[in-house]
Structures are given as structure tokens and as C-alpha cells.
C-alpha positions in Angstrom: 9.8 25.6 -105.4 12.7 27.1 -103.5 12.4 28.0 -99.8 14.2 31.1 -98.5 14.4 31.6 -94.8 13.4 35.2 -93.8 14.1 35.5 -90.1 16.6 37.2 -87.9 17.8 36.5 -84.3 18.6 39.5 -82.2 21.3 38.8 -79.6 20.4 40.6 -76.3 22.8 43.3 -75.2 23.9 43.5 -71.6 22.2 46.5 -70.1 19.7 46.7 -73.0 16.5 48.7 -72.7 13.8 47.4 -70.4 11.3 46.9 -73.1 13.5 44.9 -75.5 14.0 41.1 -75.3 17.4 41.5 -73.9 16.3 44.0 -71.3 13.5 41.7 -70.1 15.9 38.8 -69.8 18.4 40.9 -68.0 15.8 42.2 -65.6 14.6 38.6 -64.9 18.2 37.7 -64.1 18.5 40.7 -61.9 21.0 42.6 -64.0 18.7 45.5 -64.9 18.2 47.6 -68.0 19.8 50.7 -69.2 16.8 53.0 -69.4 14.4 51.7 -66.8 14.9 50.7 -63.1 14.6 47.1 -62.1 11.0 45.9 -61.5 10.3 45.4 -57.8 10.5 41.5 -57.9 14.0 40.9 -59.2 15.8 37.8 -58.3 18.0 39.6 -55.9 15.1 41.3 -54.2 13.2 38.0 -53.9 16.3 36.4 -52.3 16.6 39.3 -49.9 12.9 39.1 -48.9 13.2 35.4 -48.3 16.3 35.9 -46.1 14.5 38.7 -44.1 11.5 36.4 -43.6 13.7 33.6 -42.4 15.6 35.9 -40.0 12.3 37.2 -38.6 10.9 33.6 -38.1 14.1 32.6 -36.4 14.0 35.6 -34.0 10.4 34.6 -33.2 11.4 31.0 -32.6 14.4 32.0 -30.4 12.1 34.1 -28.2 9.5 31.3 -27.7 9.5 29.0 -24.7 11.3 25.7 -25.7 9.1 22.6 -25.8 11.6 20.8 -23.5 11.2 23.3 -20.7 12.7 26.6 -19.9 12.0 29.7 -17.8 8.7 31.5 -18.5 8.1 34.9 -17.0 5.0 37.0 -17.1 1.3 36.1 -16.8 -0.2 32.9 -18.3 -4.0 33.2 -19.0 -5.7 29.8 -19.4 -9.4 29.3 -20.0 -9.3 25.7 -19.0 -6.7 23.0 -18.3 -6.5 19.3 -17.6 -4.1 17.1 -15.7 -3.0 13.5 -16.2 -5.1 11.0 -14.1 -4.1 7.5 -13.0 -6.6 5.1 -11.4 -4.7 3.1 -8.8 -7.6 0.8 -8.4 -8.6 -1.1 -5.4 -5.7 -1.5 -3.0 -5.7 -4.2 -0.3 -3.4 -5.2 2.5 -0.7 -3.1 4.0 1.1 -2.5 0.8 2.8 0.8 -0.2 0.8 2.6 -2.9 3.1 4.7 -5.0 1.8 7.9 -6.6 4.2 8.3 -9.5 4.5 12.0 -10.4 6.4 11.1 -13.6 3.2 9.7 -14.9 0.4 11.9 -13.4 -0.4 14.4 -10.7 -4.1 13.3 -10.0 -4.7 9.8 -8.6 -7.8 7.8 -7.8 -7.8 5.0 -5.2 -10.2 2.8 -3.3 -8.6 1.0 -0.4 -10.2 -2.4 0.4 -12.2 -2.3 3.6 -10.1 -3.0 6.7 -6.8 -2.7 4.7 -4.0 -0.4 5.7 -2.2 0.9 2.6 0.5 3.6 2.8 0.3 6.3 0.2 3.6 7.8 -0.9 4.9 10.0 -3.8 7.7 9.0 -6.1 9.5 10.7 -8.9 8.7 14.3 -7.9 9.9 16.6 -10.6 12.6 19.2 -10.0 11.0 22.6 -10.1 12.9 25.9 -10.0 11.1 28.7 -8.2 7.8 26.8 -8.0 5.9 24.1 -6.4 4.6 20.6 -7.3 0.9 20.0 -6.9 -0.9 16.7 -6.6 -4.3 15.3 -5.6 -5.7 11.9 -4.7 -9.4 11.1 -4.7 -10.0 8.2 -2.2 -13.3 6.3 -2.2 -14.5 5.0 1.2 -11.2 5.8 2.7 -12.6 5.8 6.2 -13.3 2.0 5.9 -9.6 1.4 5.8 -6.7 2.3 8.1 -4.7 4.6 5.8 -1.1 5.6 6.4 0.8 8.4 4.7 4.4 8.8 3.7 6.3 10.4 6.6 7.3 13.2 4.2 3.7 14.4 4.1 2.7 17.0 6.7 -0.9 17.6 7.6 -2.3 20.6 9.6 -1.5 20.2 13.3 0.3 16.9 12.5 -3.1 15.1 12.3 -3.9 12.9 9.3 -7.2 13.7 7.6 -10.3 11.8 8.8 -11.7 10.1 5.7 -15.3 9.2 5.1 -16.3 5.6 6.2 -19.2 5.4 3.7 -19.2 3.1 0.7 -19.2 5.1 -2.5 -18.3 8.4 -0.7 -15.2 10.2 -2.0 -12.7 12.4 -0.2 -10.2 14.6 -2.1 -6.8 15.3 -0.5 -4.6 17.9 -2.0 -0.8 18.2 -1.7 2.0 20.6 -2.6 5.8 20.4 -2.3 8.0 23.5 -2.4 11.2 21.5 -2.4 11.0 18.9 -5.2 9.3 16.3 -3.0 11.5 16.4 0.1 8.5 17.7 2.0 4.8 17.6 1.2 2.0 19.6 2.7 -1.4 18.1 2.5 -5.0 18.9 3.4 -8.4 17.5 3.0 -10.0 19.5 0.2 -13.4 17.9 -0.1 -15.1 15.4 2.2 -17.9 12.9 1.7 -18.7 13.7 -1.9 -21.4 11.2 -3.0 
């Protein structure tokens, strides 16, 4: 039995009609057809849409506050916040107790009874047009003879009187408007049990 092929291949014409095989191929490649306009999602249009989206995303990223810092203007609404805390533990003797602001800005301490530690700040950050704020919570601070860094200023030049009751906590707050060159402190809470 003899076999006779009975098929024909049609070569697409450049600019062929939209509804022919060549027109469909040309439209898919973005060259268009001769009788019908390009469908909306041609290759060129998709590329342009992607470029536009990338440009919009870049503009949004450029306007954002950088993660490594930067100047922020306007209002910041926060529902809640937290700060880093370091427990300095029980301090004895007359040693200097460094409150390292590179690590935290809230500190806990319990001076040993009868000891005389000196509390001081180190590594204050550089702040442009702002202040640095820090706190220390001292347990039974009145049972020790506490000294403060000479850079710290208290109201009327008088150090706060801390509670001499075991287990009672005093909270002392500080702020510096000049990158740690001067600190202003005050007793915020007293004898919290």
C-alpha cells in the first residue's frame, strides 16, 4: 500500500492578519498584525509595565527612612514601644557602675548594703536635634551610699534620696541634650514595692 502525504505548511507573513497563525505569532512577539491592533498584553507592553512598577517601587524606597538612620520629620504615632533593658545585678564596694548606652537605655541595679557605687553613663549616642533618654531602677538604694557621675545634674544640685527599704525600688530618669556631655536627672518614682 502506498502512502501519500497530504499536508501543507503555511509560512507566516510578517504583518499577517491577527486571526491567522502568522498574525498570532507576530502579536505574541510584539510585532502586531495588519488588520487588528495589538492585544493589550504584548511583550513590549509587559516590559514597559514591569519597568514602570520597578520605578514606582524605587521611588517609594528612596522616600523611606533608611534602616541605618536618617532624618525623620513629621509625626510618629506609636501604640506601644519597648526599650532595651540590662540588669546590672548586685553591685558591691565603691566600684564604678557603667550604664552602657550602646547596649541599652534602661538599667536595673541593686547596690549591696553599705556599698558606695558610682553610676555613670558611657557610649552616649550622637543625636542631631534631639535628646538621649535613660532610666535606672535601683532596688534598696537607700541602704548604700550612692554616688553619681559629675556630668549628672539633679534639681537644686541635690542627689535624690533613695529608699532604704529592702525590696523597695526607686526609678531615676535622665536626659541629655548634648550627646552625653551633660545629663539632667530626677527621681521619677520612689519606694515602689
